[in-house]
MIFIKOL-241431 format. One line per 2 residues: for each residue x, y, z of N, C-alpha, C. Coordinates in steps of 0.05 Angstrom, whole numbers, padded with zeros to 5 digits. Each point is the difference from the previous one (the first is absolute). Layout:
! MIFIKOL-241431
X:Y:Z:X:Y:Z:X:Y:Z; ...
END
This chain:
! MIFIKOL-241431
-01151:-00515:00081:00006:00027:-00010:-00024:00009:-00017; -00006:00025:00002:-00022:00013:-00015:00006:-00002:-00030
-00022:-00005:-00016:00004:-00003:-00029:00015:00023:-00013; -00007:00025:00008:00013:00024:-00011:00030:00000:00005
00008:-00008:00025:00028:-00002:00006:00015:-00022:-00015; -00015:-00023:-00004:00012:-00022:-00015:00005:00009:-00029
-00020:00014:-00012:00004:00010:-00027:00022:00020:-00002; 00002:00017:00020:00022:00020:00000:00027:-00014:00002
00001:-00020:00017:00025:-00015:00003:00007:-00016:-00025; -00020:-00011:-00014:00004:-00015:-00024:00010:00018:-00023
-00006:00025:00001:00008:00018:-00022:00022:00020:00008; 00010:-00003:00025:00021:00020:00008:00025:-00002:-00016
00006:-00024:-00011:00023:-00003:-00018:-00006:00003:-00029; -00025:00010:-00006:-00008:00003:-00028:00013:00026:-00011
00013:-00002:-00023:00012:00023:-00013:-00012:00003:-00027; -00010:00024:-00006:-00011:00006:-00026:00018:00019:-00015
00008:-00008:-00024:00020:00016:-00015:-00009:00002:-00029; 00005:00023:-00011:-00006:00003:-00029:00018:-00018:-00016
-00011:-00009:-00023:00016:-00016:-00019:00022:00018:-00011; 00025:-00010:00003:00022:00018:-00008:00024:-00015:-00013
-00004:-00024:-00009:00022:-00015:-00012:-00010:-00028:-00008; 00018:-00015:-00012:-00008:-00026:-00011:-00011:-00019:00022
00013:-00001:00023:-00010:-00018:00021:-00028:00007:00009; -00006:00026:00003:-00027:00008:00009:-00020:-00003:-00022
00008:00004:-00026:-00018:-00005:-00022:-00008:-00030:00000; 00020:-00017:00004:-00006:-00029:-00001:-00017:-00008:00025
00005:00012:00023:-00017:-00006:00023:-00028:00009:-00004; -00004:00024:-00011:-00027:00010:-00006:-00014:-00019:-00019
00015:-00007:-00022:-00011:-00018:-00020:-00008:-00027:00011; 00016:-00011:00018:-00006:-00026:00012:-00027:00002:00015
-00003:00020:00017:-00024:00002:00016:-00024:00004:-00019; 00002:00018:-00019:-00022:00004:-00019:-00008:-00026:-00013
00019:-00014:-00011:-00006:-00024:-00015:-00011:-00023:00017; 00007:-00001:00025:-00013:-00020:00018:-00029:00008:00005
-00005:00026:00004:-00028:00009:00007:-00017:00001:-00025; 00011:00006:-00023:-00015:00003:-00025:00011:-00020:-00020
-00005:-00026:00004:00011:-00020:-00018:-00012:00001:-00028; -00024:00012:-00003:-00013:00002:-00026:00012:00021:-00018
00016:00018:00012:00012:00022:-00016:00029:00005:00009; 00017:-00020:-00002:00028:00003:00009:00014:00021:-00017
00018:00015:00013:00016:00021:-00013:00029:-00009:-00004; 00012:00008:-00022:00028:-00005:-00005:00016:00022:00015
00025:-00004:00002:00017:00020:00013:00000:00026:-00016; -00001:-00001:-00026:-00001:00024:-00017:-00026:00015:00004
-00022:-00015:00004:-00026:00014:00005:00001:00014:00027; 00012:-00013:00020:00002:00013:00026:00017:00025:-00002
00022:-00001:-00015:00017:00024:-00004:-00017:00022:-00012; -00016:-00006:-00020:-00017:00021:-00012:-00020:00011:00020
-00012:-00018:00016:-00019:00009:00020:00014:00018:00021; 00025:-00007:00007:00014:00016:00020:00006:00028:-00010
00001:00004:-00026:00004:00026:-00012:-00025:00017:00002; -00023:-00013:00000:-00026:00015:00000:-00014:00001:00027
00005:-00021:00016:-00015:-00003:00025:00019:00000:00024; -00011:00004:00023:00016:-00002:00025:-00003:-00029:00010
00022:-00015:00000:00001:-00028:00009:00016:-00002:00025; -00010:-00015:00019:00015:-00006:00025:00000:-00029:00006
00020:-00009:00014:00002:-00028:00009:00001:00000:00030; -00014:-00018:00012:00000:-00004:00029:00017:-00024:00007
00019:00005:00018:00018:-00022:00009:-00004:-00005:00030; 00000:-00025:00007:-00002:-00008:00028:00023:-00019:00005
00018:00007:00018:00023:-00017:00005:00017:-00003:-00025; 00001:00021:-00016:00017:00000:-00024:-00012:-00014:-00024
-00024:-00012:00003:-00013:-00014:-00022:-00024:00015:-00010; -00005:00001:-00026:-00024:00014:-00010:-00026:-00015:00008
-00019:00015:00011:-00025:-00012:00009:-00024:00014:-00013; 00005:00023:-00013:-00022:00014:-00013:00010:00022:-00018
-00018:00013:-00013:00008:00023:-00017:-00025:00017:-00005; 00006:00024:-00010:-00022:00018:-00006:00005:00015:-00026
-00022:00009:-00011:00000:00016:-00025:-00018:00024:00005; 00009:00024:-00008:-00017:00023:-00001:00002:00011:-00029
-00022:-00002:-00014:00000:00011:-00028:-00012:00027:00002; 00014:00021:-00008:-00011:00027:00002:-00022:00004:-00020
-00017:00021:00005:-00021:00006:-00019:00012:00010:-00027; -00016:-00002:-00021:00008:00010:-00026:-00021:00019:-00010
00004:00012:-00023:-00020:00018:-00011:-00026:-00016:-00006; 00003:-00024:-00009:-00023:-00017:-00007:-00013:-00012:00025
00015:-00005:00021:-00010:-00012:00024:00009:00015:00025; -00019:00015:00012:00007:00017:00023:00004:-00016:00026
-00005:-00026:-00001:00004:-00016:00025:00028:-00011:00001; 00011:00000:00024:00025:-00014:00005:-00008:-00029:00008
00016:-00019:-00008:-00005:-00028:00007:00021:-00008:00020; -00009:-00011:00022:00018:-00010:00021:-00004:-00030:00004
00022:-00014:00001:-00001:-00029:00003:00020:-00009:00021; -00009:-00015:00020:00018:-00011:00020:-00002:-00031:-00002
00023:-00013:-00001:00000:-00029:-00003:00017:-00012:00023; -00009:-00022:00010:00015:-00015:00021:00000:-00029:-00007
00023:-00012:00001:00002:-00029:-00006:-00018:-00015:00020; -00014:-00021:-00010:-00020:-00014:00017:00010:-00009:00027
00024:-00009:00002:00010:-00010:00025:00006:00022:00021; -00002:00025:-00008:00005:00022:00018:-00025:00016:00006
-00023:-00009:-00009:-00025:00015:00004:-00010:-00003:00029; -00017:00018:00008:-00012:-00001:00026:00017:00010:00023
00022:00014:-00007:00018:00010:00021:00004:00030:-00001; -00017:00014:-00015:00001:00029:-00001:00019:00010:-00022
00012:-00017:-00015:00019:00009:-00020:-00015:00014:-00022; -00022:-00011:-00009:-00016:00013:-00021:-00009:00028:00008
-00008:00003:00025:-00009:00026:00009:00023:00020:00000; 00023:-00008:00009:00024:00018:-00001:00007:00008:-00028
-00001:-00019:-00018:00006:00006:-00029:-00022:00018:-00011; -00024:-00007:00005:-00023:00016:-00012:00000:00029:00010
00004:00004:00026:-00002:00027:00011:00018:00020:-00013; 00022:-00008:-00012:00018:00018:-00014:-00012:00008:-00027
-00016:-00017:-00012:-00009:00004:-00027:-00019:00024:-00004; -00022:00002:00015:-00017:00024:-00004:00014:00026:00005
00018:00000:00019:00016:00024:00005:00016:00008:-00025; 00013:-00020:-00012:00016:00005:-00024:-00019:00008:-00023
-00023:-00013:-00002:-00019:00007:-00021:-00010:00029:00002; -00005:00008:00024:-00010:00028:00004:00022:00020:-00007
00025:-00007:00004:00023:00017:-00008:00000:00004:-00031; -00011:-00018:-00015:00000:00002:-00029:-00023:00018:-00010
-00018:00009:00018:-00022:00017:-00008:-00025:-00016:-00009; -00001:-00025:00008:-00022:-00018:-00009:-00027:00011:00010
-00020:00000:-00017:-00027:00007:00007:-00014:-00023:00014; 00007:-00024:-00008:-00011:-00024:00012:00022:-00020:00005
-00006:-00020:00017:00019:-00022:00005:-00015:-00026:-00005; 00013:-00016:-00017:-00012:-00026:-00006:00021:-00022:00005
-00010:-00025:00000:00018:-00023:00002:-00010:-00021:-00019; 00017:-00019:-00006:-00007:-00022:-00018:00008:-00026:00014
-00018:-00019:00001:00005:-00026:00014:-00009:-00022:-00018; 00017:-00021:-00003:-00009:-00024:-00015:-00022:-00013:00016
-00023:-00005:-00013:-00024:-00010:00013:00005:-00025:00016; 00018:-00017:-00009:00006:-00025:00015:00015:00004:00025
00011:00024:00004:00015:00007:00025:-00021:00010:00020; -00014:-00019:00012:-00022:00007:00018:00010:00016:00025
00024:-00007:00009:00012:00016:00023:00005:00028:-00009; 00010:00004:-00024:00005:00027:-00010:-00026:00016:-00004
-00020:-00013:-00010:-00026:00013:-00003:-00011:00008:00027; 00001:-00018:00020:-00010:00006:00027:00016:00023:00012
00026:00000:-00004:00017:00022:00011:-00009:00026:-00012; -00003:00002:-00027:-00008:00025:-00013:-00027:00009:00011
-00019:-00018:00002:-00026:00008:00011:00002:00010:00029; 00017:-00012:00016:00004:00008:00027:00013:00028:00002
00014:00008:-00021:00013:00027:00000:-00020:00021:-00010; -00024:-00009:-00008:-00021:00019:-00008:-00004:00002:-00030
00015:-00016:-00016:-00004:00000:-00029:-00026:-00014:-00007; -00012:00009:-00021:-00025:-00012:-00011:00005:-00008:-00029
-00011:-00022:-00008:00005:-00009:-00028:-00015:00018:-00019; 00014:00008:-00021:-00013:00017:-00021:00002:-00013:-00028
00014:-00022:-00002:00003:-00013:-00026:00016:-00025:00001; 00001:-00013:-00023:00018:-00024:-00003:00007:-00003:-00029
00022:-00013:-00005:00009:-00004:-00028:00016:-00026:-00001; 00001:-00011:-00024:00016:-00023:-00006:00022:00007:-00020
00024:-00009:00006:00022:00002:-00020:-00005:-00020:-00022; 00009:00006:-00024:-00004:-00019:-00022:00010:-00028:00007
-00018:-00020:-00004:00007:-00027:00005:-00003:-00009:00029; -00006:00018:00018:-00004:-00007:00028:-00028:-00009:00006
-00004:-00014:00022:-00026:-00008:00009:-00007:00012:00028; 00021:00010:00013:-00004:00012:00027:00001:00031:-00003
-00021:00014:00007:00000:00029:-00004:00016:00014:00022; 00008:00025:-00007:00011:00019:00019:-00023:00018:00008
-00001:00006:00026:-00021:00018:00011:00012:00027:00003; -00014:00021:-00008:00008:00027:00005:-00018:00010:00023
00014:00010:00021:-00014:00011:00024:00009:00028:00004; -00017:00017:00012:00005:00028:00004:-00006:00009:00028
00016:00017:00011:-00007:00013:00025:-00022:00020:-00005; -00022:-00001:00015:-00022:00020:-00005:00009:00028:00007
END
């Protein structure tokens, strides 16, 4: 079977839904914390993020396999931040692409002047994915006490 058809078949049962209750908050939190072990979030922090940002969870066969965040621009920061995450065991099947493609569309709806993403530097697959989508690195930062930086990348 052609690779494109295999990817389409692998993601045909993929369902992307906005976070809208305790179960989806916990599913989003689980995926985030697996992908970003250096900055785990509590359920209360995810609730606060859900009030400010657009959060979605990707389910395959009824199980969470990924999530996304779209942070709208603010007065201080005219860029929207888009983040697509896929659990490691589900990568390479087109799931990240399906999740990601919804993010810039949502970001543009917020009136963003620019679109950026943030990737933990140790997530080499995530960095490669962002670069393949056309993002270029524009900065990096460390959270207090961390040793692994986050990379900030921007669509030109």
